[in-house]
N, CA, C and O atoms as a DFTB+ gen file, in Angstrom:
768 C
 N C O
     1  1      66.465      66.266      95.917
     2  2      66.707      64.987      95.375
     3  2      66.765      65.701      94.211
     4  3      67.896      65.802      93.736
     5  1      65.535      66.425      93.388
     6  2      65.709      67.218      91.809
     7  2      67.117      68.164      91.942
     8  3      67.974      68.326      91.074
     9  1      67.074      68.721      93.276
    10  2      68.201      69.765      93.518
    11  2      69.628      68.962      92.993
    12  3      70.363      69.353      92.086
    13  1      69.804      67.735      93.822
    14  2      70.781      67.116      93.620
    15  2      71.483      66.542      92.296
    16  3      72.655      66.682      91.946
    17  1      70.494      65.891      91.691
    18  2      70.285      65.600      90.391
    19  2      70.901      66.572      89.450
    20  3      71.531      66.068      88.519
    21  1      70.837      67.945      89.517
    22  2      70.974      69.395      88.482
    23  2      71.971      69.510      89.055
    24  3      72.824      69.703      88.188
    25  1      72.578      69.513      90.337
    26  2      73.941      70.071      90.439
    27  2      75.045      68.640      89.917
    28  3      76.230      68.732      89.599
    29  1      74.277      67.500      89.961
    30  2      75.545      66.409      89.293
    31  2      75.513      66.785      87.764
    32  3      76.610      66.806      87.207
    33  1      74.455      67.069      87.050
    34  2      74.412      66.966      85.685
    35  2      75.450      68.469      85.895
    36  3      76.664      68.304      85.771
    37  1      75.133      69.324      86.084
    38  2      76.318      70.760      86.126
    39  2      77.360      70.483      86.066
    40  3      78.040      70.868      85.114
    41  1      77.851      69.755      87.005
    42  2      78.977      68.800      86.996
    43  2      79.288      68.366      86.186
    44  3      80.265      68.917      85.677
    45  1      78.964      67.619      85.754
    46  2      79.310      66.530      84.662
    47  2      79.519      67.582      83.671
    48  3      80.683      67.604      83.270
    49  1      78.696      68.525      83.113
    50  2      78.624      68.830      81.606
    51  2      80.217      70.054      81.848
    52  3      80.831      70.374      80.830
    53  1      80.625      70.522      83.041
    54  2      81.187      71.554      82.956
    55  2      82.920      70.289      83.149
    56  3      84.021      70.806      83.339
    57  1      82.759      68.820      83.050
    58  2      83.705      68.082      82.257
    59  2      84.186      68.058      81.113
    60  3      85.330      68.086      80.661
    61  1      82.625      67.970      80.460
    62  2      82.772      67.692      78.731
    63  2      83.616      69.069      78.412
    64  3      83.391      70.126      79.002
    65  1      84.692      68.897      77.322
    66  2      85.445      69.636      76.733
    67  2      83.970      70.711      75.532
    68  3      83.336      70.336      74.546
    69  1      83.975      72.000      76.262
    70  2      83.391      73.101      75.287
    71  2      82.518      73.154      76.362
    72  3      82.154      74.320      76.212
    73  1      81.842      72.720      77.443
    74  2      81.184      73.108      78.335
    75  2      81.258      74.081      79.773
    76  3      80.482      74.608      80.570
    77  1      82.581      73.954      79.558
    78  2      83.403      74.541      80.652
    79  2      83.197      76.042      80.829
    80  3      83.788      76.674      79.953
    81  1      82.435      76.910      81.830
    82  2      82.258      78.130      81.839
    83  2      83.777      78.817      81.044
    84  3      84.872      78.309      81.282
    85  1      83.624      80.011      80.102
    86  2      84.368      80.884      79.503
    87  2      84.664      81.976      80.332
    88  3      83.775      82.823      80.415
    89  1      85.457      82.119      80.820
    90  2      86.122      83.181      81.504
    91  2      87.247      84.122      80.487
    92  3      88.149      83.667      79.784
    93  1      86.870      85.496      80.671
    94  2      88.170      86.128      80.317
    95  2      89.141      85.659      81.036
    96  3      89.285      85.227      82.180
    97  1      90.394      86.016      79.221
    98  2      91.477      85.644      79.914
    99  2      92.660      86.376      79.393
   100  3      92.794      86.597      78.190
   101  1      93.704      86.832      80.484
   102  2      94.673      88.103      79.948
   103  2      96.225      87.248      80.068
   104  3      96.611      86.471      80.942
   105  1      96.691      87.580      79.224
   106  2      98.356      87.252      78.838
   107  2      98.972      88.406      79.535
   108  3      98.700      89.598      79.396
   109  1      99.913      87.807      80.366
   110  2     101.728      88.556      81.057
   111  2     102.451      88.331      80.599
   112  3     102.950      87.217      80.761
   113  1     103.156      89.540      79.442
   114  2     104.277      88.769      78.642
   115  2     105.182      89.642      79.486
   116  3     105.167      90.812      79.868
   117  1     106.209      88.282      79.660
   118  2     107.270      88.621      80.392
   119  2     109.031      88.461      79.613
   120  3     108.960      87.809      78.572
   121  1     110.078      88.796      79.855
   122  2     111.119      88.348      79.107
   123  2     111.152      87.059      79.634
   124  3     112.041      86.523      78.972
   125  1     110.727      86.237      80.422
   126  2     110.915      84.869      80.671
   127  2     109.529      83.639      80.301
   128  3     109.271      82.500      80.690
   129  1     108.752      84.826      79.148
   130  2     107.718      84.098      78.755
   131  2     106.440      84.057      79.313
   132  3     106.515      84.114      80.540
   133  1     105.029      83.964      78.800
   134  2     104.027      84.344      78.920
   135  2     103.341      83.540      79.982
   136  3     103.560      82.333      80.091
   137  1     102.250      84.394      81.018
   138  2     101.921      83.800      81.725
   139  2     100.193      84.157      81.636
   140  3      99.887      85.343      81.758
   141  1      99.236      83.281      81.456
   142  2      97.985      83.774      81.198
   143  2      97.053      82.836      82.286
   144  3      97.080      81.670      82.678
   145  1      96.267      83.972      82.521
   146  2      95.597      83.852      83.750
   147  2      93.735      84.245      83.319
   148  3      93.416      85.241      82.670
   149  1      92.827      83.308      83.808
   150  2      91.872      83.849      83.779
   151  2      90.898      83.993      85.072
   152  3      90.778      83.212      86.016
   153  1      90.193      85.314      84.813
   154  2      89.576      86.225      85.682
   155  2      87.959      85.937      85.681
   156  3      87.040      86.152      84.891
   157  1      88.143      85.108      87.482
   158  2      86.577      85.021      87.864
   159  2      85.515      86.036      88.218
   160  3      85.089      86.175      89.364
   161  1      85.079      86.790      87.098
   162  2      84.016      87.906      87.217
   163  2      82.612      87.392      87.712
   164  3      81.739      88.248      87.852
   165  1      82.331      86.175      87.971
   166  2      81.174      85.964      88.052
   167  2      81.901      85.906      89.792
   168  3      81.554      86.949      90.347
   169  1      82.727      85.069      90.713
   170  2      82.891      84.628      91.292
   171  2      83.561      86.174      92.839
   172  3      83.617      86.067      94.064
   173  1      83.870      87.208      92.035
   174  2      84.431      88.223      92.392
   175  2      84.639      89.012      91.974
   176  3      85.812      89.310      91.753
   177  1      83.340      90.011      91.535
   178  2      82.887      90.415      90.551
   179  2      83.224      92.215      90.548
   180  3      82.969      92.984      89.621
   181  1      83.941      92.602      92.037
   182  2      84.122      93.679      91.669
   183  2      85.869      93.981      91.440
   184  3      86.308      94.952      90.826
   185  1      86.732      92.878      92.105
   186  2      87.869      92.475      92.288
   187  2      88.138      92.342      90.663
   188  3      89.099      92.957      90.200
   189  1      87.549      91.781      90.045
   190  2      87.904      91.519      88.610
   191  2      87.327      92.463      87.641
   192  3      87.761      92.630      86.501
   193  1      86.437      92.999      88.105
   194  2      86.516      93.950      87.171
   195  2      87.561      95.462      86.971
   196  3      87.809      96.087      85.941
   197  1      88.054      95.731      88.517
   198  2      88.805      96.508      88.627
   199  2      90.382      95.869      87.833
   200  3      91.236      96.707      87.546
   201  1      90.633      94.483      87.553
   202  2      91.610      94.368      87.214
   203  2      91.754      94.474      86.032
   204  3      92.817      94.721      85.463
   205  1      90.049      94.192      85.222
   206  2      90.166      94.214      83.770
   207  2      89.997      95.671      83.327
   208  3      90.046      95.951      82.130
   209  1      89.822      96.503      84.163
   210  2      89.427      97.824      83.717
   211  2      91.475      98.248      83.733
   212  3      91.832      99.177      83.008
   213  1      91.884      97.965      84.050
   214  2      93.526      98.465      84.306
   215  2      94.501      97.734      82.787
   216  3      95.290      98.161      81.945
   217  1      93.924      96.595      83.089
   218  2      93.986      96.109      81.390
   219  2      93.308      96.690      80.125
   220  3      93.651      97.109      79.020
   221  1      92.308      96.528      80.754
   222  2      91.269      97.232      78.998
   223  2      92.062      98.485      78.909
   224  3      92.890      98.555      78.001
   225  1      91.904      99.618      79.838
   226  2      92.561     101.124      79.426
   227  2      93.924     101.462      79.533
   228  3      94.432     102.579      79.638
   229  1      94.603     100.023      79.482
   230  2      95.896     100.140      79.347
   231  2      96.905     100.515      80.683
   232  3      98.136     100.502      80.689
   233  1      96.084     100.816      81.684
   234  2      96.615     101.511      82.930
   235  2      97.661     100.176      83.451
   236  3      97.614     100.071      84.677
   237  1      98.220      99.552      83.051
   238  2      99.424      98.515      83.334
   239  2     100.677      98.722      82.278
   240  3     101.597      97.907      82.349
   241  1     100.746      99.762      81.321
   242  2     101.521     100.193      81.284
   243  2     102.933      99.991      81.602
   244  3     103.642      99.342      80.832
   245  1     103.360     100.462      82.599
   246  2     104.686     100.678      83.344
   247  2     104.455      98.923      84.032
   248  3     105.558      98.645      84.503
   249  1     103.761      98.048      84.192
   250  2     104.106      97.245      85.261
   251  2     105.107      96.032      84.871
   252  3     105.397      95.339      83.896
   253  1     105.570      96.258      86.677
   254  2     106.345      95.140      86.872
   255  2     106.009      93.940      87.821
   256  3     104.956      94.033      88.451
   257  1     106.810      92.786      88.001
   258  2     106.634      92.357      88.733
   259  2     108.314      92.483      89.601
   260  3     109.409      92.381      89.048
   261  1     108.103      92.678      90.783
   262  2     108.940      93.650      91.767
   263  2     109.517      92.949      93.315
   264  3     110.518      93.278      93.951
   265  1     108.135      91.504      93.751
   266  2     108.789      91.442      94.728
   267  2     108.175      89.813      94.879
   268  3     107.074      89.358      94.569
   269  1     109.262      89.225      95.430
   270  2     109.355      87.612      95.647
   271  2     109.053      87.383      96.951
   272  3     109.443      88.109      97.866
   273  1     108.251      86.227      97.113
   274  2     108.226      86.083      98.599
   275  2     108.787      84.409      98.508
   276  3     108.416      83.776      97.519
   277  1     109.560      83.795      99.400
   278  2     110.008      82.950      99.546
   279  2     110.105      82.265     101.331
   280  3     109.926      82.738     102.454
   281  1     110.534      80.764     100.696
   282  2     110.326      80.608     102.877
   283  2     111.729      81.266     103.056
   284  3     111.717      81.997     104.047
   285  1     113.043      81.242     102.358
   286  2     113.984      82.087     102.609
   287  2     114.044      83.278     103.054
   288  3     114.631      83.358     104.133
   289  1     113.586      84.416     102.552
   290  2     114.021      85.407     102.679
   291  2     112.582      86.388     104.007
   292  3     112.728      87.590     104.229
   293  1     111.638      85.756     104.530
   294  2     110.914      86.113     105.212
   295  2     110.965      85.643     106.599
   296  3     110.086      85.013     107.186
   297  1     112.261      86.079     107.116
   298  2     112.699      85.464     108.401
   299  2     112.355      85.589     109.638
   300  3     112.576      84.684     110.442
   301  1     111.542      87.150     110.104
   302  2     110.471      87.210     111.034
   303  2     109.192      87.375     110.760
   304  3     108.442      87.928     111.565
   305  1     108.867      87.011     109.832
   306  2     107.280      86.319     109.823
   307  2     107.070      85.035     110.508
   308  3     107.702      84.072     110.074
   309  1     106.228      84.855     111.577
   310  2     105.782      83.597     112.035
   311  2     104.523      82.732     110.888
   312  3     104.098      81.596     111.095
   313  1     104.168      83.524     109.835
   314  2     103.319      82.747     108.988
   315  2     103.757      82.857     107.131
   316  3     103.371      83.771     106.403
   317  1     104.606      81.719     106.698
   318  2     105.429      82.446     105.569
   319  2     104.932      81.945     104.862
   320  3     104.854      80.754     105.164
   321  1     104.239      82.297     103.487
   322  2     103.948      82.622     102.017
   323  2     105.067      82.352     100.863
   324  3     106.292      82.426     100.959
   325  1     104.351      82.055      99.871
   326  2     105.262      82.106      98.997
   327  2     104.206      82.796      97.704
   328  3     103.072      82.419      97.405
   329  1     104.959      83.836      97.135
   330  2     104.027      84.575      96.153
   331  2     104.713      85.593      95.056
   332  3     105.424      86.426      95.618
   333  1     104.676      85.699      93.889
   334  2     104.716      86.842      93.107
   335  2     104.669      87.859      93.012
   336  3     104.152      87.874      91.895
   337  1     104.805      89.081      93.312
   338  2     104.050      90.565      93.433
   339  2     104.309      91.257      92.245
   340  3     105.462      91.283      91.812
   341  1     103.134      91.985      91.488
   342  2     103.714      92.768      90.835
   343  2     102.289      93.799      90.664
   344  3     101.347      93.518      91.405
   345  1     102.143      94.834      89.819
   346  2     101.214      96.177      89.334
   347  2     102.362      97.335      89.102
   348  3     103.499      97.125      88.681
   349  1     101.885      98.409      89.419
   350  2     102.308      99.647      89.519
   351  2     103.689     100.381      90.297
   352  3     104.369     101.387      90.099
   353  1     103.671      99.261      91.285
   354  2     105.208      99.564      92.074
   355  2     104.816     100.977      92.857
   356  3     104.769     100.806      94.075
   357  1     104.545     102.243      92.457
   358  2     104.429     103.292      92.936
   359  2     102.773     103.575      93.279
   360  3     101.890     103.244      92.488
   361  1     102.494     104.267      94.637
   362  2     101.547     104.546      95.338
   363  2     101.020     106.000      94.775
   364  3      99.880     106.429      94.952
   365  1     101.856     106.535      94.208
   366  2     101.366     108.022      93.704
   367  2     101.142     107.965      91.776
   368  3     101.141     108.974      91.070
   369  1     100.970     106.528      91.264
   370  2     101.349     106.065      90.033
   371  2      99.916     107.034      89.372
   372  3      98.834     107.138      89.950
   373  1     100.239     107.599      88.179
   374  2      99.179     108.634      87.490
   375  2      97.392     107.945      86.898
   376  3      96.216     108.258      86.714
   377  1      98.791     106.385      86.796
   378  2      97.513     105.191      85.954
   379  2      96.648     104.934      87.243
   380  3      95.476     104.650      86.994
   381  1      96.961     104.973      88.429
   382  2      96.126     104.200      89.496
   383  2      94.852     104.890      89.563
   384  3      94.760     106.106      89.398
   385  1      93.804     104.078      89.819
   386  2      92.348     104.002      90.440
   387  2      92.636     103.772      91.345
   388  3      93.666     103.213      91.723
   389  1      90.972     104.524      92.429
   390  2      90.930     104.354      93.632
   391  2      90.627     103.197      94.199
   392  3      89.765     102.456      93.727
   393  1      91.217     102.957      95.131
   394  2      91.373     101.270      95.833
   395  2      89.181     100.939      95.722
   396  3      88.214     101.688      95.582
   397  1      89.331      99.726      95.854
   398  2      87.855      98.713      95.820
   399  2      87.564      98.187      96.828
   400  3      88.571      97.752      97.386
   401  1      86.402      97.946      97.517
   402  2      86.155      97.286      98.653
   403  2      86.616      95.704      98.596
   404  3      86.610      94.993      97.591
   405  1      86.962      95.385      99.744
   406  2      87.055      94.051      99.808
   407  2      86.622      92.840      99.895
   408  3      86.263      92.288     100.935
   409  1      86.639      92.304      98.639
   410  2      85.756      90.806      98.316
   411  2      86.604      89.488      98.915
   412  3      87.533      89.076      98.222
   413  1      86.273      88.733     100.343
   414  2      86.915      87.609     101.164
   415  2      86.582      86.888     100.342
   416  3      85.768      86.941      99.421
   417  1      87.783      85.634     100.995
   418  2      87.708      84.196      99.971
   419  2      86.023      83.745     100.978
   420  3      85.522      82.739     100.475
   421  1      85.180      84.297     102.199
   422  2      84.304      83.489     102.467
   423  2      83.294      84.504     101.848
   424  3      82.235      84.773     102.416
   425  1      83.588      84.940     100.905
   426  2      82.011      85.831     100.106
   427  2      82.137      85.204      98.971
   428  3      81.176      84.575      98.529
   429  1      83.432      85.261      98.237
   430  2      83.158      84.445      97.415
   431  2      83.673      83.053      96.806
   432  3      83.441      82.777      95.629
   433  1      84.286      82.302      97.539
   434  2      84.178      81.039      97.717
   435  2      85.563      80.385      96.663
   436  3      85.559      79.393      95.934
   437  1      86.608      81.330      96.926
   438  2      87.594      81.239      96.336
   439  2      88.860      81.357      96.945
   440  3      89.213      82.339      97.597
   441  1      89.724      80.086      96.672
   442  2      90.941      80.241      97.969
   443  2      92.344      80.348      97.216
   444  3      92.453      80.104      96.014
   445  1      93.134      80.635      97.823
   446  2      94.434      80.550      97.378
   447  2      95.642      79.746      97.291
   448  3      96.704      80.073      97.820
   449  1      95.417      78.436      96.451
   450  2      95.896      77.660      95.947
   451  2      96.853      77.458      94.776
   452  3      96.174      78.043      93.933
   453  1      97.745      77.125      94.228
   454  2      98.759      77.009      93.344
   455  2      98.129      78.010      92.499
   456  3      96.925      77.883      92.277
   457  1      98.873      79.150      91.911
   458  2      98.441      79.680      90.702
   459  2      97.425      80.837      90.720
   460  3      97.248      81.577      89.752
   461  1      96.569      80.969      92.254
   462  2      95.529      82.054      92.182
   463  2      96.174      82.796      92.225
   464  3      97.246      82.758      92.829
   465  1      95.682      83.841      91.514
   466  2      95.432      85.757      90.954
   467  2      94.785      86.367      92.359
   468  3      93.659      86.197      92.826
   469  1      95.604      86.932      92.725
   470  2      94.929      87.718      94.216
   471  2      95.737      89.206      94.237
   472  3      96.828      89.552      93.785
   473  1      94.672      89.917      94.980
   474  2      94.928      91.597      95.340
   475  2      95.920      91.571      96.404
   476  3      95.745      90.901      97.421
   477  1      97.313      92.526      96.133
   478  2      97.908      92.953      97.796
   479  2      96.626      94.027      98.141
   480  3      95.690      94.362      97.415
   481  1      96.876      94.334      99.200
   482  2      96.189      95.474     100.214
   483  2      96.837      95.355     100.974
   484  3      97.439      94.288     101.089
   485  1      97.090      96.725     102.142
   486  2      97.259      97.199     103.512
   487  2      95.887      96.626     104.227
   488  3      95.665      95.475     104.605
   489  1      95.404      97.284     104.264
   490  2      93.782      97.263     105.235
   491  2      92.928      96.919     104.320
   492  3      93.227      96.998     103.129
   493  1      91.564      96.422     104.800
   494  2      90.428      95.516     103.926
   495  2      90.139      97.348     103.315
   496  3      90.241      98.464     103.825
   497  1      89.838      96.924     102.290
   498  2      89.250      98.037     101.170
   499  2      90.363      99.174     100.787
   500  3      90.082     100.332     100.477
   501  1      91.841      98.556     100.878
   502  2      92.618      99.482      99.965
   503  2      93.368      99.132      98.773
   504  3      94.308      99.669      98.187
   505  1      92.431      97.687      98.508
   506  2      93.150      96.989      97.100
   507  2      92.861      98.191      95.994
   508  3      91.864      98.912      96.036
   509  1      93.852      98.272      95.055
   510  2      93.645      99.081      93.706
   511  2      94.642      98.409      93.033
   512  3      94.388      97.236      93.306
   513  1      95.728      98.415      92.243
   514  2      96.233      98.344      91.288
   515  2      97.272      96.912      91.140
   516  3      97.431      96.300      90.084
   517  1      98.218      96.398      93.072
   518  2      98.917      95.773      92.980
   519  2      98.116      94.475      93.084
   520  3      97.016      94.643      93.611
   521  1      98.447      92.995      92.645
   522  2      98.236      92.253      92.793
   523  2      99.378      90.814      92.894
   524  3     100.595      90.968      92.793
   525  1      98.919      89.855      93.043
   526  2     100.052      88.781      93.502
   527  2      99.957      86.935      92.734
   528  3      99.933      87.391      91.591
   529  1      99.938      86.482      92.664
   530  2     100.291      85.117      92.390
   531  2     100.903      84.453      93.050
   532  3     102.018      84.753      93.476
   533  1     100.131      83.104      93.343
   534  2     100.291      82.304      94.758
   535  2     100.797      81.145      94.110
   536  3     100.037      80.389      93.505
   537  1     102.437      80.880      94.217
   538  2     103.769      79.744      94.880
   539  2     102.964      78.239      95.277
   540  3     102.631      78.413      96.449
   541  1     102.685      77.408      95.025
   542  2     101.766      76.896      96.089
   543  2     100.787      77.165      96.575
   544  3     100.409      78.333      96.495
   545  1      99.785      75.936      97.450
   546  2      98.900      76.746      98.362
   547  2      98.991      77.478      99.468
   548  3      99.667      77.130     100.437
   549  1      98.175      78.774      99.397
   550  2      98.697      79.344     100.671
   551  2      97.294      79.610     101.528
   552  3      96.691      80.683     101.506
   553  1      97.029      78.852     102.020
   554  2      95.488      78.916     103.151
   555  2      95.689      80.401     104.163
   556  3      94.883      81.270     104.496
   557  1      96.630      80.274     104.345
   558  2      96.991      81.394     105.473
   559  2      96.865      82.636     104.949
   560  3      96.920      83.570     105.750
   561  1      96.598      83.053     102.958
   562  2      96.032      83.948     102.376
   563  2      94.586      84.136     102.442
   564  3      94.150      85.129     101.860
   565  1      93.654      83.272     103.120
   566  2      92.070      83.318     102.824
   567  2      91.678      84.041     104.085
   568  3      92.495      84.629     104.792
   569  1      90.074      83.952     104.391
   570  2      89.789      84.423     105.409
   571  2      90.180      84.063     106.356
   572  3      90.386      82.849     106.379
   573  1      90.398      84.589     107.220
   574  2      90.685      83.999     108.535
   575  2      92.000      83.064     108.911
   576  3      92.239      82.322     109.863
   577  1      92.955      83.546     107.389
   578  2      94.048      83.305     107.926
   579  2      95.073      84.227     108.842
   580  3      94.937      85.409     109.159
   581  1      96.284      83.188     109.208
   582  2      97.106      84.251     109.943
   583  2      97.900      85.073     109.547
   584  3      98.587      85.659     110.382
   585  1      98.065      85.403     107.960
   586  2      99.203      86.146     107.143
   587  2      99.234      87.590     107.392
   588  3     100.209      88.341     107.365
   589  1      97.454      87.973     107.749
   590  2      97.164      89.145     108.087
   591  2      96.366      89.698     108.719
   592  3      95.151      89.717     108.524
   593  1      97.296      90.487     109.996
   594  2      96.489      90.556     111.246
   595  2      94.846      90.884     111.296
   596  3      94.034      90.530     112.152
   597  1      94.664      91.570     110.258
   598  2      93.371      91.238     110.603
   599  2      92.364      90.150     110.120
   600  3      91.144      90.136     110.282
   601  1      93.163      89.239     109.486
   602  2      92.408      87.732     109.562
   603  2      90.918      87.816     108.294
   604  3      90.087      86.998     107.898
   605  1      91.235      89.385     107.994
   606  2      90.351      89.100     106.440
   607  2      90.819      88.686     105.244
   608  3      90.253      88.871     104.167
   609  1      91.564      88.280     105.368
   610  2      92.649      87.842     103.727
   611  2      92.894      88.415     102.846
   612  3      93.211      89.595     103.000
   613  1      92.859      87.863     101.585
   614  2      93.010      89.050     100.349
   615  2      92.016      88.066      99.851
   616  3      91.616      86.931     100.113
   617  1      91.703      89.494      98.610
   618  2      90.912      89.035      97.210
   619  2      91.093      87.948      96.178
   620  3      91.104      88.506      95.081
   621  1      91.198      87.022      96.082
   622  2      91.345      85.937      95.344
   623  2      90.028      86.417      93.771
   624  3      88.862      86.808      93.834
   625  1      90.723      86.206      92.829
   626  2      89.560      86.698      91.836
   627  2      90.103      85.608      90.272
   628  3      89.493      85.228      89.273
   629  1      91.158      85.476      90.642
   630  2      91.354      84.521      88.810
   631  2      92.927      83.187      89.446
   632  3      93.314      82.810      90.552
   633  1      93.298      82.944      88.202
   634  2      94.045      81.565      88.506
   635  2      95.143      81.926      87.184
   636  3      94.964      82.580      86.157
   637  1      96.009      81.396      87.562
   638  2      97.147      81.039      86.290
   639  2      96.052      79.944      85.514
   640  3      95.137      79.288      86.012
   641  1      96.542      80.028      84.054
   642  2      96.471      78.243      83.796
   643  2      97.239      77.934      82.282
   644  3      97.022      77.137      81.370
   645  1      98.273      79.027      82.536
   646  2      99.377      78.567      81.680
   647  2     100.477      79.720      82.074
   648  3     100.495      80.951      82.096
   649  1     101.388      78.644      82.375
   650  2     103.120      79.728      82.844
   651  2     103.380      79.519      84.087
   652  3     104.187      80.320      84.558
   653  1     102.801      78.359      85.119
   654  2     103.239      78.464      86.148
   655  2     105.045      78.485      86.352
   656  3     105.705      78.846      87.326
   657  1     105.501      77.928      84.976
   658  2     107.039      77.231      85.210
   659  2     107.569      79.150      84.995
   660  3     108.533      79.471      85.689
   661  1     107.046      80.101      84.233
   662  2     107.478      81.110      84.165
   663  2     107.358      81.796      85.823
   664  3     108.303      82.449      86.266
   665  1     106.319      81.603      86.504
   666  2     105.885      82.109      87.643
   667  2     107.309      81.878      88.677
   668  3     107.916      82.821      89.184
   669  1     107.659      80.506      88.845
   670  2     108.278      80.407      89.293
   671  2     110.258      80.646      89.218
   672  3     111.147      80.659      90.070
   673  1     110.206      80.807      87.660
   674  2     111.737      81.398      87.171
   675  2     111.529      82.713      88.413
   676  3     111.945      82.688      89.571
   677  1     110.670      83.932      87.652
   678  2     110.481      84.453      88.257
   679  2     110.629      85.075      90.056
   680  3     110.816      86.199      90.520
   681  1     110.456      83.851      90.620
   682  2     110.448      83.408      92.188
   683  2     111.649      83.367      92.348
   684  3     111.974      83.588      93.515
   685  1     112.645      83.133      91.512
   686  2     113.861      82.587      91.509
   687  2     114.961      83.595      91.864
   688  3     116.008      83.469      92.498
   689  1     114.465      84.489      91.336
   690  2     115.511      85.382      90.492
   691  2     116.002      86.449      91.593
   692  3     115.182      86.675      92.483
   693  1     117.343      87.198      91.659
   694  2     117.897      87.430      92.662
   695  2     117.062      88.795      93.262
   696  3     116.410      89.642      92.652
   697  1     117.297      88.679      94.406
   698  2     116.361      89.957      95.399
   699  2     116.836      90.229      96.548
   700  3     117.301      89.400      97.331
   701  1     116.723      91.767      96.775
   702  2     117.312      91.617      98.208
   703  2     115.861      92.009      98.728
   704  3     114.868      92.400      98.116
   705  1     116.126      91.729     100.271
   706  2     114.784      91.896     101.253
   707  2     113.761      92.237     100.263
   708  3     113.428      93.372      99.922
   709  1     113.168      90.794      99.720
   710  2     112.184      90.415      99.001
   711  2     111.985      91.378      97.511
   712  3     111.399      90.833      96.575
   713  1     112.420      92.603      97.369
   714  2     112.547      93.469      96.490
   715  2     113.418      92.472      95.222
   716  3     114.288      91.673      95.569
   717  1     113.013      92.674      93.683
   718  2     113.677      91.816      93.204
   719  2     114.928      92.885      92.637
   720  3     114.605      94.029      92.316
   721  1     116.107      92.521      92.555
   722  2     117.304      93.611      91.698
   723  2     116.981      94.126      90.528
   724  3     116.980      95.344      90.352
   725  1     116.646      93.200      89.520
   726  2     115.884      93.570      88.281
   727  2     114.234      93.467      88.298
   728  3     113.762      92.393      87.923
   729  1     113.330      94.508      88.706
   730  2     112.095      94.252      88.486
   731  2     111.935      93.697      86.673
   732  3     112.540      94.045      85.660
   733  1     110.947      92.807      86.892
   734  2     110.486      92.073      85.828
   735  2     109.260      92.702      84.883
   736  3     108.120      92.275      85.066
   737  1     109.502      93.692      83.903
   738  2     108.603      94.132      82.735
   739  2     107.153      93.344      82.358
   740  3     107.237      92.188      81.943
   741  1     105.936      93.922      82.494
   742  2     104.845      92.967      82.101
   743  2     104.384      93.730      81.189
   744  3     104.211      94.943      81.308
   745  1     104.088      92.867      79.931
   746  2     102.905      93.830      78.876
   747  2     101.729      93.013      79.226
   748  3     101.835      91.793      79.351
   749  1     100.391      93.758      79.421
   750  2      99.487      92.581      79.701
   751  2      98.194      92.716      78.391
   752  3      97.967      93.902      78.155
   753  1      97.657      92.106      77.852
   754  2      96.597      92.312      76.826
   755  2      95.379      91.314      77.665
   756  3      95.591      90.467      78.532
   757  1      94.522      91.595      77.281
   758  2      93.144      90.353      77.281
   759  2      93.517      89.335      76.092
   760  3      94.633      89.463      75.591
   761  1      92.954      88.677      75.774
   762  2      93.003      87.374      74.911
   763  2      91.626      86.907      74.563
   764  3      91.120      86.587      73.487
   765  1      91.062      86.973      76.070
   766  2      89.148      86.122      75.434
   767  2      88.650      87.401      76.158
   768  3      87.445      87.646      76.220
């Protein structure tokens, strides 16, 4: 009973202005406008720390959004998703850090909802610099989802709090086989 009351009080406090947990925020500046994301350092500590290290050490100096996935450009995928993907693009980029352990959504409690920021990867434990933003809810990217055959899903670690209109503009830029014809330059900095 006491636990339930405490949970309800914490929930209500989070609804009050100024009482919500304050997460680090990063602005992604693009020619199409700014995208502001908050980073969940408590829920996905390894993945969040990795992303913030890239930002704080200016390792994303050459970052671009380069891949867009829409319902129309994945004809051979049984499970369709919608995302924009960015990062350093090259696997041999000199600013790239070693891969990090995989934090599944089953571990973090996060989900791939509209605006979720998550790490791109091949096998679990291969994520390093590449990230994506969900356009619409993408449950097939969560742990147990069918987009990746290993069922481990992707490591969500933040969300867009301002600028989803910019994300959608980028998603609809000209592309060829999911790769943007003209990658979109990103300048990133921590704002909180």
